[in-house]
C-alpha positions in Angstrom: 25.3 -8.5 -20.4 23.8 -5.1 -21.1 20.1 -5.6 -20.2 19.1 -2.3 -21.9 20.1 -3.4 -25.4 17.4 -6.2 -25.2 14.7 -3.9 -23.9 11.7 -3.8 -26.3 9.2 -0.9 -26.2 6.4 -1.5 -23.7 4.0 -1.8 -26.6 5.7 -5.0 -27.6 4.4 -6.6 -24.4 0.8 -5.3 -24.9 1.2 -2.4 -22.5 0.6 1.2 -23.3 3.6 3.2 -24.4 5.9 4.6 -21.7 4.6 8.1 -22.5 1.0 6.9 -21.8 2.1 5.3 -18.6 3.8 8.5 -17.5 0.6 10.4 -18.2 -1.3 8.2 -15.7 1.0 9.5 -12.9 1.3 6.1 -11.3 2.0 6.0 -7.5 3.0 2.6 -6.1 1.9 2.2 -2.5 3.5 -1.2 -2.1 7.3 -1.2 -2.8 9.5 -3.9 -1.3 12.6 -3.1 -3.3 14.4 -0.8 -0.8 17.2 -3.3 -0.2 17.8 -3.8 -3.9 16.8 -0.3 -4.7 19.0 0.7 -7.7 18.2 -2.6 -9.5 14.5 -2.5 -8.9 14.1 1.2 -9.7 15.3 0.5 -13.2 12.0 -1.4 -13.8 10.0 1.2 -11.9 11.4 3.9 -14.1 11.0 1.9 -17.3 7.3 1.4 -16.6 6.7 5.1 -16.0 5.9 4.8 -12.3 6.2 8.3 -10.8 6.7 7.5 -7.1 7.0 4.5 -4.8 6.2 4.0 -1.1 8.5 1.6 0.7 6.8 -0.6 3.4 10.1 -1.8 4.9 11.5 1.2 6.7 13.0 1.0 10.2 12.6 -2.7 10.7 16.2 -3.7 10.8 18.7 -1.6 12.7 21.7 -2.4 10.4 19.7 -1.0 7.4 18.3 2.1 9.0 21.1 4.5 7.9 20.9 3.3 4.2 17.1 3.6 4.3 17.2 7.1 5.6 19.7 8.1 2.9 17.5 6.8 0.2 14.4 8.6 1.6 16.3 11.9 2.0 18.3 11.9 -1.3 15.4 10.5 -3.5 12.5 12.2 -1.9 11.1 13.1 -5.3 10.7 9.4 -6.1 10.6 7.4 -2.8 8.4 7.7 0.3 8.6 5.5 3.4 6.3 4.0 6.0 7.4 2.1 9.1 6.2 -1.3 10.4 4.6 -1.2 13.8 3.7 -4.0 16.2 0.4 -3.7 18.1 1.5 -6.3 20.6 4.0 -3.6 21.7 2.0 -0.4 21.5 4.3 1.8 23.5 7.3 0.8 21.3 5.2 1.4 18.2 4.3 4.9 19.4 7.9 5.7 20.1 8.9 4.4 16.7 6.3 6.7 15.1 7.7 9.7 17.0 11.2 8.9 15.8 10.4 8.0 12.1 7.3 10.1 11.4 7.1 13.2 13.6 10.9 13.6 13.8 11.9 11.7 10.7 11.3 11.2 6.9 8.4 8.7 7.0 4.8 9.4 6.2 2.9 6.5 7.7 2.6 3.0 9.3 2.1 -0.6 8.2 0.5 -3.4 10.0 2.5 -6.4 8.6 0.9 -9.3 10.5 4.1 -10.7 11.9 3.8 -9.8 15.6 2.8 -11.8 18.7 -0.8 -12.5 17.9 -2.4 -9.0 17.9 -4.5 -8.0 14.9 -5.4 -4.4 13.9 -8.8 -4.7 15.6 -7.3 -5.2 19.1 -7.7 -2.3 21.7 -3.9 -2.1 21.8 -4.2 -0.2 18.5 -6.0 2.7 19.9 -3.0 4.8 21.0 -1.3 3.9 17.7 -4.1 5.1 15.5 -4.8 8.1 17.8 -1.2 9.2 17.1 -1.5 8.4 13.4 -4.6 10.7 13.4 -2.6 13.5 15.1 0.3 13.1 12.7 -2.0 12.8 9.6 0.0 9.6 9.0 -0.9 7.1 6.2 -2.2 3.8 7.7 -1.6 0.6 5.6 -3.0 -2.8 6.8 -1.9 -6.1 5.4 -5.3 -7.9 5.2 -6.0 -11.5 4.2 -8.5 -14.3 4.4 -7.2 -17.8 4.6 -9.7 -20.7 4.7 -8.7 -23.4 7.1 -8.8 -24.5 10.7 -10.9 -27.2 12.4 -13.7 -26.8 11.5 -12.7 -25.1 8.2 -13.9 -21.5 8.1 -13.1 -18.2 6.6 -9.9 -16.8 8.2 -9.4 -20.1 10.0 -5.8 -20.5 8.7 -4.8 -16.9 9.2 -1.8 -16.3 11.4 -2.6 -15.2 15.0 -1.5 -11.6 14.2 -2.7 -11.5 10.5 -5.5 -9.1 10.1 -8.5 -9.9 7.9 -10.8 -7.4 6.2 -13.2 -8.0 9.1 -10.5 -6.7 11.5 -10.0 -3.6 9.2 -13.7 -2.9 9.4 -13.7 -3.1 13.2 -10.8 -0.6 13.4 -12.3 1.7 10.8 -15.6 1.8 12.8 -13.7 2.9 15.9 -11.8 5.6 14.0 -14.1 6.8 11.2 -12.0 10.0 10.7 -8.7 8.2 10.0 -8.1 7.1 6.4 -6.7 3.6 6.2 -6.0 1.1 3.4 -7.1 -2.5 3.3 -4.1 -4.2 1.7 -4.1 -7.0 -0.9 -7.8 -6.4 -1.6 -8.4 -8.4 1.6 -6.9 -11.5 0.1 -10.4 -12.4 -1.2 -11.6 -9.4 -3.2 -15.2 -10.4 -3.4 -15.6 -10.8 0.4 -13.1 -8.0 1.2 -14.9 -5.3 -0.8 -18.3 -6.2 0.8 -16.9 -6.2 4.3 -15.3 -2.7 4.1 -18.0 -1.1 2.0 -19.8 0.6 5.0 -16.6 2.4 6.1 -15.8 5.2 3.7 -12.5 5.9 5.4 -11.2 2.6 4.1 -9.4 2.4 0.7 -9.1 -0.9 -1.1 -5.7 -1.8 -2.5 -4.9 -4.1 -5.4 -1.4 -5.4 -4.9 0.2 -8.7 -4.2 -2.8 -11.0 -4.7 -3.4 -13.1 -7.7 -4.7 -11.2 -10.7 -8.3 -12.1 -11.8 -10.1 -10.5 -14.7 -13.0 -8.5 -13.4 -11.8 -8.0 -9.9 -11.2 -4.2 -10.2 -14.5 -3.7 -12.0 -16.3 -5.5 -9.2 -14.5 -3.5 -6.5 -15.4 -0.2 -8.2 -19.0 -1.3 -8.5 -19.1 -2.1 -4.8 -16.9 0.7 -3.4 -16.7 3.4 -6.1 -13.7 4.6 -8.1 -12.5 7.0 -5.3 -11.7 4.2 -2.9 -9.4 2.0 -5.0 -5.6 2.3 -4.9 -2.8 0.4 -6.6 0.5 -1.1 -5.6 3.2 -3.0 -7.5 4.5 -5.3 -4.7 7.8 -5.5 -6.5 10.2 -7.2 -6.7 8.4 -10.2 -5.1 5.5 -9.7 -7.6 5.7 -8.9 -11.3 5.0 -5.2 -11.9 3.5 -6.0 -15.3 1.0 -8.5 -13.6 0.0 -5.9 -11.1 -0.4 -3.2 -13.7 -2.5 -5.5 -15.8 -5.2 -5.6 -13.0 -6.0 -2.0 -13.7 -5.2 -2.0 -17.4 -7.5 -5.0 -18.0 -10.4 -3.4 -16.2 -13.2 -1.7 -18.2 -12.3 1.8 -17.0 -12.2 5.3 -18.5 -8.8 7.0 -18.5 -10.1 9.3 -15.7 -10.9 6.3 -13.6 -7.5 4.7 -14.2 -5.8 7.9 -13.2 -7.7 7.8 -9.9 -6.8 4.2 -9.2 -3.2 4.5 -10.4 -2.3 7.5 -8.3 -4.8 10.3 -7.6 -6.7 8.5 -4.8 -3.4 7.7 -3.1 -2.0 11.2 -3.5 -5.2 12.5 -1.8 -4.5 10.3 1.2 -0.8 11.2 1.3 -1.1 14.9 0.7 -1.9 16.2 4.2 1.3 14.7 5.8 3.4 15.3 2.8 2.5 19.0 2.7 3.2 19.1 6.5 6.7 17.8 5.7 7.3 20.4 3.0 6.4 18.5 -0.2 4.6 20.1 -3.0 1.8 17.7 -3.9 -0.3 18.1 -7.1 -3.2 15.7 -6.7 
């Protein structure tokens, strides 16, 4: 079946036209499609997304060569960040040297799947110190799961799963290092208030359930310059994720900041260091 022959214009789905989407200069800071790259990028391209950042680089040895080839051959469309493990800080630092200082990647991700160490633990100090030196992007998976005995906020989080509270602790220790609180903290009302005092923390809308009013609330609490967007595809629907920003009561200028300008500002120092031309 030829998929393209059934493709309706974006306007048929209630979205802006593709030309309008291109005009927003959308950067996706949460791309999980690297292992199905050609297929997923068809949808990325169709929706007018200018650039994606893969969060899955360097985690599996058998895929490393393929990932490097994509980052090198498609550097105009794809950037990469590596997963680090704060339960193994020395290994994480070595991985950063390999993939960031001496490789194609621009940053690190705290994924929450290590041996019980969150981003607030002192183990993270050498990792973030090197990130500061390299001007690396710092992305933190952050969530709040209610549970435990007695039930409490964060009581059902995995032992290594950072919460917005962990992000705040780390941000306070490193106020000069930009970092992103992923998934709007899992609970956008609590997450926004927790990170509000720390101006080096950006707040990401990706991969959490869409609620009308959530972006408006975050901008009221944090300001329009601290919000970034991610698609989380293919495990999340790109149209759903885009709707979070398109549904919000924003001006075009505000949407352009959230959809890409704020993220480009964070990425620009290390990208320029690596020879990219970055127009913010």
